[in-house]
DRENGU-802318 format. One record per residue (C-alpha): residue number from 1; residue in one letter; y, x, z. Coordinates in nm, 2 decimals. Layout:
+-----+-----+--------+--------+--------+
!   n ! res !      Y !      X !      Z !
+-----+-----+--------+--------+--------+
! NUM !   A !      Y !      X !      Z !
...
+-----+-----+--------+--------+--------+
This chain:
+-----+-----+--------+--------+--------+
!   n ! res !      Y !      X !      Z !
+-----+-----+--------+--------+--------+
!   1 !   X !   0.17 !   1.94 !   1.31 !
!   2 !   X !  -0.07 !   2.16 !   1.49 !
!   3 !   X !   0.13 !   2.19 !   1.81 !
!   4 !   X !   0.14 !   1.82 !   1.85 !
!   5 !   X !  -0.23 !   1.79 !   1.79 !
!   6 !   X !  -0.28 !   2.03 !   2.09 !
!   7 !   X !  -0.12 !   1.79 !   2.33 !
!   8 !   X !  -0.28 !   1.47 !   2.19 !
!   9 !   X !  -0.53 !   1.33 !   2.43 !
!  10 !   X !  -0.45 !   1.59 !   2.68 !
!  11 !   X !  -0.51 !   1.45 !   3.03 !
!  12 !   X !  -0.19 !   1.55 !   3.22 !
!  13 !   X !  -0.19 !   1.38 !   3.55 !
!  14 !   X !   0.13 !   1.27 !   3.73 !
!  15 !   X !   0.27 !   1.52 !   3.97 !
!  16 !   X !   0.06 !   1.81 !   3.82 !
!  17 !   X !   0.18 !   2.16 !   3.85 !
!  18 !   X !   0.17 !   2.32 !   3.51 !
!  19 !   X !   0.21 !   2.68 !   3.40 !
!  20 !   X !   0.32 !   2.76 !   3.04 !
!  21 !   X !   0.22 !   3.12 !   2.97 !
!  22 !   X !   0.43 !   3.28 !   2.70 !
!  23 !   X !   0.65 !   2.98 !   2.65 !
!  24 !   X !   0.87 !   3.15 !   2.39 !
!  25 !   X !   1.15 !   2.93 !   2.27 !
!  26 !   X !   0.99 !   2.63 !   2.44 !
!  27 !   X !   0.87 !   2.45 !   2.13 !
!  28 !   X !   0.57 !   2.30 !   2.32 !
!  29 !   X !   0.79 !   2.16 !   2.60 !
!  30 !   X !   0.90 !   1.87 !   2.39 !
!  31 !   X !   0.55 !   1.72 !   2.42 !
!  32 !   X !   0.56 !   1.69 !   2.80 !
!  33 !   X !   0.94 !   1.63 !   2.86 !
!  34 !   X !   0.91 !   1.28 !   2.99 !
!  35 !   X !   0.62 !   1.33 !   3.23 !
!  36 !   X !   0.63 !   1.33 !   3.61 !
!  37 !   X !   0.51 !   1.70 !   3.65 !
!  38 !   X !   0.64 !   2.03 !   3.77 !
!  39 !   X !   0.65 !   2.31 !   3.51 !
!  40 !   X !   0.67 !   2.68 !   3.55 !
!  41 !   X !   0.74 !   2.84 !   3.21 !
!  42 !   X !   0.71 !   3.22 !   3.18 !
!  43 !   X !   0.78 !   3.47 !   2.90 !
!  44 !   X !   0.83 !   3.84 !   2.89 !
!  45 !   X !   1.14 !   3.81 !   2.67 !
!  46 !   X !   1.46 !   3.70 !   2.84 !
!  47 !   X !   1.60 !   3.60 !   2.50 !
!  48 !   X !   1.32 !   3.36 !   2.44 !
!  49 !   X !   1.35 !   3.22 !   2.78 !
!  50 !   X !   1.73 !   3.16 !   2.73 !
!  51 !   X !   1.65 !   2.96 !   2.42 !
!  52 !   X !   1.38 !   2.76 !   2.60 !
!  53 !   X !   1.61 !   2.69 !   2.89 !
!  54 !   X !   1.90 !   2.59 !   2.66 !
!  55 !   X !   1.67 !   2.36 !   2.46 !
!  56 !   X !   1.47 !   2.20 !   2.74 !
!  57 !   X !   1.68 !   2.21 !   3.05 !
!  58 !   X !   1.52 !   1.97 !   3.30 !
!  59 !   X !   1.52 !   1.97 !   3.68 !
!  60 !   X !   1.13 !   1.98 !   3.68 !
!  61 !   X !   1.12 !   2.30 !   3.47 !
!  62 !   X !   1.15 !   2.65 !   3.60 !
!  63 !   X !   1.19 !   2.94 !   3.36 !
!  64 !   X !   1.10 !   3.29 !   3.47 !
!  65 !   X !   1.07 !   3.63 !   3.31 !
!  66 !   X !   0.72 !   3.75 !   3.37 !
!  67 !   X !   0.43 !   3.95 !   3.22 !
!  68 !   X !   0.14 !   3.72 !   3.13 !
!  69 !   X !  -0.10 !   4.00 !   3.23 !
!  70 !   X !   0.04 !   4.02 !   3.58 !
!  71 !   X !   0.12 !   3.67 !   3.70 !
!  72 !   X !   0.33 !   3.66 !   4.02 !
!  73 !   X !   0.18 !   3.33 !   4.15 !
!  74 !   X !  -0.07 !   3.27 !   4.42 !
!  75 !   X !  -0.43 !   3.21 !   4.35 !
!  76 !   X !  -0.51 !   2.85 !   4.24 !
!  77 !   X !  -0.13 !   2.75 !   4.22 !
!  78 !   X !  -0.16 !   2.53 !   3.91 !
!  79 !   X !  -0.35 !   2.22 !   3.79 !
!  80 !   X !  -0.31 !   2.32 !   3.43 !
!  81 !   X !  -0.23 !   2.64 !   3.25 !
!  82 !   X !  -0.12 !   2.61 !   2.89 !
!  83 !   X !  -0.14 !   2.94 !   2.68 !
!  84 !   X !  -0.03 !   2.88 !   2.32 !
!  85 !   X !  -0.02 !   3.18 !   2.09 !
!  86 !   X !  -0.03 !   3.44 !   2.37 !
!  87 !   X !  -0.39 !   3.58 !   2.38 !
!  88 !   X !  -0.34 !   3.72 !   2.02 !
!  89 !   X !  -0.02 !   3.91 !   2.12 !
!  90 !   X !  -0.07 !   4.05 !   2.47 !
!  91 !   X !  -0.19 !   4.41 !   2.48 !
!  92 !   X !  -0.48 !   4.31 !   2.71 !
!  93 !   X !  -0.61 !   3.96 !   2.64 !
!  94 !   X !  -0.89 !   3.99 !   2.89 !
!  95 !   X !  -0.65 !   4.08 !   3.17 !
!  96 !   X !  -0.42 !   3.79 !   3.07 !
!  97 !   X !  -0.72 !   3.55 !   3.07 !
!  98 !   X !  -0.83 !   3.67 !   3.40 !
!  99 !   X !  -0.49 !   3.60 !   3.55 !
! 100 !   X !  -0.48 !   3.25 !   3.40 !
! 101 !   X !  -0.82 !   3.17 !   3.56 !
! 102 !   X !  -0.69 !   3.32 !   3.89 !
! 103 !   X !  -0.39 !   3.09 !   3.91 !
! 104 !   X !  -0.57 !   2.78 !   3.79 !
! 105 !   X !  -0.69 !   2.56 !   4.08 !
! 106 !   X !  -1.06 !   2.47 !   4.12 !
! 107 !   X !  -1.14 !   2.20 !   3.87 !
! 108 !   X !  -0.82 !   2.27 !   3.69 !
! 109 !   X !  -0.77 !   2.30 !   3.31 !
! 110 !   X !  -0.68 !   2.59 !   3.08 !
! 111 !   X !  -0.55 !   2.49 !   2.73 !
! 112 !   X !  -0.54 !   2.75 !   2.46 !
! 113 !   X !  -0.40 !   2.72 !   2.11 !
! 114 !   X !  -0.43 !   3.06 !   1.93 !
! 115 !   X !  -0.56 !   3.24 !   1.63 !
! 116 !   X !  -0.90 !   3.41 !   1.67 !
! 117 !   X !  -1.16 !   3.57 !   1.45 !
! 118 !   X !  -1.44 !   3.34 !   1.35 !
! 119 !   X !  -1.71 !   3.32 !   1.63 !
! 120 !   X !  -2.03 !   3.52 !   1.58 !
! 121 !   X !  -1.91 !   3.66 !   1.24 !
! 122 !   X !  -1.75 !   3.97 !   1.12 !
! 123 !   X !  -1.40 !   3.96 !   0.99 !
! 124 !   X !  -1.37 !   3.91 !   0.61 !
! 125 !   X !  -1.27 !   4.22 !   0.42 !
! 126 !   X !  -0.92 !   4.10 !   0.35 !
! 127 !   X !  -0.86 !   4.04 !   0.72 !
! 128 !   X !  -0.99 !   4.38 !   0.81 !
! 129 !   X !  -0.74 !   4.53 !   0.56 !
! 130 !   X !  -0.45 !   4.31 !   0.68 !
! 131 !   X !  -0.53 !   4.35 !   1.06 !
! 132 !   X !  -0.34 !   4.68 !   1.11 !
! 133 !   X !  -0.04 !   4.56 !   0.90 !
! 134 !   X !  -0.02 !   4.23 !   1.09 !
! 135 !   X !  -0.05 !   4.41 !   1.43 !
! 136 !   X !   0.27 !   4.59 !   1.35 !
! 137 !   X !   0.44 !   4.24 !   1.36 !
! 138 !   X !   0.29 !   4.20 !   1.72 !
! 139 !   X !  -0.02 !   3.99 !   1.67 !
! 140 !   X !  -0.39 !   4.06 !   1.63 !
! 141 !   X !  -0.58 !   3.84 !   1.38 !
! 142 !   X !  -0.91 !   4.01 !   1.47 !
! 143 !   X !  -0.96 !   3.91 !   1.83 !
! 144 !   X !  -1.27 !   3.71 !   1.92 !
! 145 !   X !  -1.22 !   3.44 !   2.19 !
! 146 !   X !  -1.59 !   3.47 !   2.27 !
! 147 !   X !  -1.54 !   3.83 !   2.38 !
! 148 !   X !  -1.24 !   3.73 !   2.59 !
! 149 !   X !  -1.42 !   3.46 !   2.77 !
! 150 !   X !  -1.75 !   3.63 !   2.82 !
! 151 !   X !  -1.68 !   3.82 !   3.14 !
! 152 !   X !  -1.57 !   3.48 !   3.30 !
! 153 !   X !  -1.85 !   3.25 !   3.19 !
! 154 !   X !  -1.94 !   3.19 !   3.56 !
! 155 !   X !  -1.59 !   3.08 !   3.64 !
! 156 !   X !  -1.50 !   2.84 !   3.36 !
! 157 !   X !  -1.67 !   2.59 !   3.13 !
! 158 !   X !  -1.56 !   2.53 !   2.77 !
! 159 !   X !  -1.50 !   2.15 !   2.73 !
! 160 !   X !  -1.35 !   2.16 !   2.38 !
! 161 !   X !  -1.33 !   2.42 !   2.10 !
! 162 !   X !  -1.20 !   2.27 !   1.78 !
! 163 !   X !  -1.04 !   2.41 !   1.46 !
! 164 !   X !  -0.66 !   2.33 !   1.46 !
! 165 !   X !  -0.51 !   2.50 !   1.16 !
! 166 !   X !  -0.59 !   2.72 !   0.86 !
! 167 !   X !  -0.96 !   2.64 !   0.83 !
! 168 !   X !  -1.03 !   2.72 !   1.19 !
! 169 !   X !  -0.84 !   3.04 !   1.22 !
! 170 !   X !  -0.63 !   2.86 !   1.48 !
! 171 !   X !  -0.83 !   2.68 !   1.75 !
! 172 !   X !  -0.76 !   2.43 !   2.03 !
! 173 !   X !  -0.97 !   2.53 !   2.33 !
! 174 !   X !  -0.99 !   2.34 !   2.65 !
! 175 !   X !  -1.15 !   2.51 !   2.95 !
! 176 !   X !  -1.23 !   2.38 !   3.30 !
! 177 !   X !  -1.24 !   2.60 !   3.60 !
! 178 !   X !  -1.57 !   2.56 !   3.78 !
! 179 !   X !  -1.52 !   2.44 !   4.14 !
! 180 !   X !  -1.62 !   2.69 !   4.39 !
+-----+-----+--------+--------+--------+
């Protein structure tokens, strides 16, 4: 299971403040339920948040309707930001990524699990054809993570970038915010 693989070996320290960006139905929350942490879980859809809240109601979890491109949190509020399957669906992934960096504390971690186009390669013809069709369903299979991260190379360091599913179409990426 790819989601489980994302959380394996993830160094979540006790009493960490963690932000889940685009938590959806909360499927990822099962992997951190029993940890001594504080979790803010956001999603644009109130229906998704209701499902997450109903499935994973815990006193250390807060569920809030919020746009991932305009996070209503103070600068450096979180030790870790987890963004699974969000950068491929938001209208402006660069703005969303900028916001994630802003709310991550100095030395903090950003964990991404998402689908991206292959690095340094053009999309295969079939994906070029399918991209507009798949976009109607709300996701973009042609985004390059390297283009999203490029404007922020002086603010973050890539610690891990591994294929996670479907021959590398889905990747697990762990970033560290560079201490100022």
